[in-house]
C-alpha positions as CSV (number, residue, x, y, z in Angstrom):
1,M,-66.4,-93.5,-71.5
2,A,-63.8,-91.9,-73.0
3,S,-60.4,-90.9,-71.7
4,K,-60.0,-87.0,-71.7
5,T,-57.5,-85.5,-74.0
6,L,-54.7,-84.1,-72.2
7,L,-52.7,-82.7,-75.4
8,E,-54.0,-82.0,-79.0
9,V,-52.1,-80.8,-81.7
10,K,-53.5,-79.4,-84.9
11,G,-52.7,-78.5,-88.2
12,L,-48.6,-77.9,-86.8
13,K,-46.3,-76.2,-89.0
14,V,-42.6,-75.5,-88.3
15,A,-40.3,-73.9,-90.5
16,Y,-36.5,-72.8,-90.1
17,G,-35.6,-70.2,-92.8
18,G,-36.9,-71.1,-95.8
19,I,-37.0,-75.1,-94.6
20,Q,-40.8,-76.6,-93.9
21,A,-39.7,-79.2,-91.3
22,V,-43.0,-79.9,-89.9
23,K,-45.5,-79.6,-92.6
24,G,-49.0,-79.4,-90.8
25,V,-49.4,-82.5,-88.0
26,D,-51.9,-83.7,-86.2
27,F,-52.1,-86.0,-83.2
28,E,-53.3,-86.5,-79.4
29,V,-52.7,-87.8,-76.5
30,R,-55.3,-89.0,-74.1
31,E,-55.3,-89.6,-70.2
32,G,-53.5,-92.7,-69.4
33,E,-52.2,-93.5,-73.0
34,L,-48.7,-94.2,-74.1
35,V,-48.2,-93.2,-77.6
36,S,-45.3,-93.6,-79.6
37,L,-44.2,-91.3,-82.1
38,I,-41.9,-93.2,-84.7
39,G,-39.9,-92.1,-87.8
40,A,-36.6,-92.1,-89.3
41,N,-33.6,-89.5,-88.1
42,G,-34.5,-86.1,-89.9
43,A,-38.5,-86.7,-89.9
44,G,-39.2,-83.8,-87.7
45,K,-40.0,-85.6,-84.3
46,T,-37.7,-83.6,-82.2
47,T,-38.8,-80.2,-83.8
48,T,-42.4,-81.6,-83.3
49,L,-41.5,-81.9,-79.3
50,K,-39.7,-78.9,-79.2
51,A,-43.1,-76.7,-80.9
52,V,-45.4,-78.5,-78.3
53,T,-43.2,-77.5,-75.3
54,A,-42.9,-74.3,-76.5
55,L,-39.3,-74.5,-77.3
56,Q,-39.6,-73.8,-81.1
57,P,-41.7,-70.9,-82.6
58,T,-44.3,-72.2,-84.6
59,A,-45.4,-71.4,-88.3
60,A,-48.9,-72.4,-88.4
61,G,-51.3,-74.6,-86.4
62,E,-52.6,-75.1,-82.8
63,V,-51.3,-77.1,-79.6
64,S,-53.5,-77.2,-76.3
65,F,-52.7,-78.5,-73.3
66,L,-55.2,-79.2,-70.6
67,D,-57.9,-77.9,-72.8
68,R,-55.9,-74.5,-73.4
69,P,-53.6,-73.4,-75.9
70,I,-50.2,-73.1,-75.3
71,K,-49.8,-69.9,-77.2
72,G,-48.2,-67.5,-75.2
73,R,-47.3,-69.7,-72.5
74,G,-43.4,-70.4,-71.7
75,P,-41.8,-73.8,-71.4
76,W,-41.4,-73.4,-67.7
77,D,-45.1,-72.5,-67.4
78,L,-46.1,-75.6,-69.2
79,A,-43.4,-77.7,-67.0
80,R,-45.2,-76.2,-63.7
81,E,-48.9,-77.2,-65.0
82,G,-47.3,-80.9,-65.9
83,L,-46.0,-81.1,-69.5
84,V,-42.6,-82.3,-68.8
85,M,-40.2,-83.2,-71.5
86,I,-37.0,-85.3,-71.4
87,P,-34.7,-84.0,-74.0
88,E,-32.7,-85.8,-76.4
89,G,-29.2,-86.4,-74.8
90,R,-30.5,-86.5,-71.2
91,G,-29.4,-82.9,-69.9
92,T,-28.2,-83.7,-66.4
93,F,-26.8,-81.2,-64.5
94,T,-23.3,-82.8,-64.4
95,R,-21.7,-80.8,-61.9
96,M,-24.6,-82.0,-59.4
97,T,-25.5,-85.1,-57.3
98,I,-28.0,-87.5,-58.2
99,V,-30.0,-86.5,-55.4
100,E,-29.6,-82.4,-56.2
101,N,-30.6,-83.4,-60.1
102,L,-34.1,-85.0,-58.6
103,Q,-34.3,-82.0,-56.2
104,M,-34.2,-79.8,-59.4
105,G,-37.2,-82.0,-60.9
106,A,-39.1,-80.5,-58.0
107,F,-38.1,-76.8,-58.6
108,N,-41.7,-75.7,-59.2
109,R,-43.0,-77.5,-56.3
110,N,-43.6,-75.7,-52.7
111,D,-45.3,-79.1,-50.8
112,D,-43.9,-81.4,-48.2
113,E,-43.7,-84.4,-50.4
114,I,-40.5,-84.1,-52.1
115,D,-38.4,-86.5,-50.3
116,A,-41.2,-89.1,-50.5
117,D,-41.0,-88.7,-54.2
118,V,-37.1,-89.0,-54.1
119,E,-37.6,-92.7,-52.4
120,M,-40.3,-93.1,-55.0
121,V,-37.7,-92.8,-57.7
122,F,-35.2,-94.9,-56.1
123,G,-37.5,-97.5,-56.1
124,I,-37.9,-97.1,-59.8
125,F,-34.0,-96.7,-60.1
126,P,-32.5,-98.5,-57.4
127,R,-28.9,-98.0,-59.1
128,L,-29.4,-94.1,-58.8
129,K,-29.9,-94.9,-54.7
130,E,-26.8,-96.8,-54.6
131,R,-25.0,-93.8,-56.1
132,A,-27.1,-90.8,-54.9
133,G,-24.0,-89.0,-54.1
134,Q,-22.2,-89.5,-57.2
135,L,-22.0,-86.4,-59.4
136,A,-24.2,-86.8,-62.4
137,G,-21.1,-86.2,-65.2
138,T,-19.3,-89.2,-63.6
139,M,-22.3,-91.8,-64.5
140,S,-22.5,-93.9,-67.9
141,G,-24.8,-92.6,-70.5
142,G,-27.3,-95.1,-69.5
143,E,-27.2,-94.4,-65.8
144,Q,-27.6,-90.6,-66.9
145,Q,-30.7,-91.3,-68.9
146,M,-32.0,-93.1,-66.1
147,L,-31.6,-90.1,-63.8
148,A,-33.1,-87.4,-66.6
149,M,-36.5,-89.7,-66.4
150,G,-36.3,-89.8,-62.3
151,R,-35.6,-86.0,-62.4
152,A,-38.8,-85.1,-64.9
153,L,-40.9,-87.8,-62.7
154,M,-40.0,-85.4,-59.7
155,A,-41.9,-82.7,-61.6
156,R,-45.3,-85.1,-61.3
157,P,-46.0,-84.7,-64.8
158,K,-49.4,-84.9,-65.9
159,V,-48.0,-85.9,-69.9
160,L,-44.5,-86.9,-70.0
161,L,-42.7,-86.3,-73.3
162,L,-39.7,-88.8,-74.2
163,D,-37.3,-87.5,-76.7
164,E,-35.0,-90.6,-78.1
165,P,-34.6,-92.2,-74.2
166,S,-32.8,-95.0,-76.2
167,M,-30.5,-93.3,-78.5
168,G,-26.7,-94.2,-78.3
169,L,-27.1,-96.7,-75.1
170,S,-25.9,-100.4,-75.2
171,P,-28.5,-103.1,-76.0
172,I,-28.8,-104.0,-72.5
173,M,-29.1,-100.5,-71.4
174,V,-31.9,-100.3,-74.0
175,D,-33.3,-103.1,-72.6
176,K,-33.8,-101.5,-69.4
177,I,-34.8,-98.3,-70.5
178,F,-37.7,-99.9,-72.4
179,E,-38.5,-101.5,-68.9
180,V,-38.7,-98.5,-67.0
181,V,-40.6,-96.7,-69.7
182,A,-43.3,-99.6,-69.5
183,D,-43.0,-99.8,-65.8
184,I,-43.9,-95.9,-65.1
185,H,-46.9,-95.9,-67.6
186,R,-48.4,-99.0,-65.6
187,R,-47.8,-96.6,-62.7
188,G,-50.4,-94.3,-64.5
189,T,-48.3,-91.6,-66.2
190,T,-49.6,-90.8,-69.6
191,M,-46.9,-90.4,-72.1
192,L,-45.6,-89.4,-75.3
193,L,-42.6,-91.5,-76.6
194,V,-40.5,-90.0,-79.5
195,E,-38.3,-93.0,-81.0
196,Q,-36.5,-94.2,-83.8
197,N,-36.3,-97.9,-82.7
198,A,-39.7,-98.4,-83.8
199,S,-40.5,-102.2,-82.8
200,R,-40.0,-101.4,-79.2
201,A,-41.8,-98.2,-79.4
202,L,-44.9,-99.6,-80.8
203,A,-44.9,-102.8,-78.8
204,L,-45.5,-100.4,-75.9
205,A,-47.4,-98.0,-77.2
206,D,-51.7,-98.0,-77.1
207,R,-51.8,-96.1,-80.0
208,G,-48.8,-94.5,-82.6
209,Y,-48.0,-92.3,-85.1
210,V,-45.6,-92.7,-87.9
211,M,-43.8,-89.5,-89.2
212,E,-41.7,-89.2,-92.5
213,S,-40.4,-86.1,-93.8
214,G,-42.4,-83.4,-91.7
215,E,-45.6,-85.2,-92.2
216,V,-47.6,-87.9,-90.2
217,T,-48.1,-90.4,-92.6
218,M,-50.3,-93.3,-90.9
219,T,-51.5,-93.8,-87.3
220,G,-53.2,-96.5,-85.6
221,E,-53.3,-98.9,-82.5
222,G,-49.6,-99.6,-81.6
223,R,-49.6,-103.3,-82.1
224,K,-51.4,-103.0,-85.7
225,L,-49.2,-100.6,-86.8
226,L,-46.2,-102.9,-85.7
227,E,-47.9,-105.7,-87.8
228,D,-48.4,-103.0,-91.0
229,P,-46.2,-104.3,-93.5
230,K,-45.4,-101.0,-94.4
231,V,-43.9,-100.0,-91.4
232,R,-41.9,-103.4,-91.2
233,A,-40.6,-102.9,-94.5
234,A,-39.5,-99.2,-93.5
235,Y,-38.6,-99.3,-90.2
236,L,-37.8,-103.0,-89.4
237,G,-35.5,-104.0,-92.4
238,E,-38.3,-106.6,-93.3
C-alpha cells in the first residue's frame, strides 16, 4: 500500500522582481519518507522552502499540505498543523536558555506532555541536557543547530523541513548532525532535507530531487542518484 502524500508541490514559481528564482518545480513528500532536495548555492532551494511554508509569496503553482492548499494560511497556521521548518542559520532565541527555547517550540500546544517531550529531546541531544540552563547565544554553532532541531521536534511535526543543517559546521559536528537526522527519521518523523552536501543528503534519502537554476532536473531514489555519473560529476567532483 502506497504511503499517503503529506506535502505536494506542483508547478511552483517564485520571482523576485523580474528575476525568476523558482521555475515550475514539482515534488512530493510521502508519509514516513526522508526526501532530499540538493543543489548548488543559488539553485533556489531555500526560496522553495520559504514558498512551501508561506514565508515567500508565489508567482504560480500550488502547494498542498495534508491535502489542502496552503493558500490563505500563514506560516503559524502551517506550523500548528505540523509543517515545521528549521531555517538556515538556526534562528535560536539567543537570550533564552536551552529549556526556554525548547518550550517555545511547543507554543502551539496546550497538552500536558510538553515536559515529557523536553526529556525526549534531551535523550536525542544529551549535550543540551547537560547545559539546560545555558543561554542559547553562548553555544557553538553546532550546539545551536542541535537546539534548533530539538525545538522543532517539540512542535510534533508531521513534516519536518531542514534548510542546510550542516552549513558552517566543523566536520565532526557535520557527522553528528547527519547522525541525528538519521535517528529522527528512524523514530518516524517525515522529513524534507535541503542540502548542498549532496553525498550525505542522498545517502540518507529514500528519494531525492536535484535542483539547478530554479528547476528540478533529476529525481529518483537517493542511492541511485548518488551513483549517477552526472550527480557525481556535478556535486562530488568526480
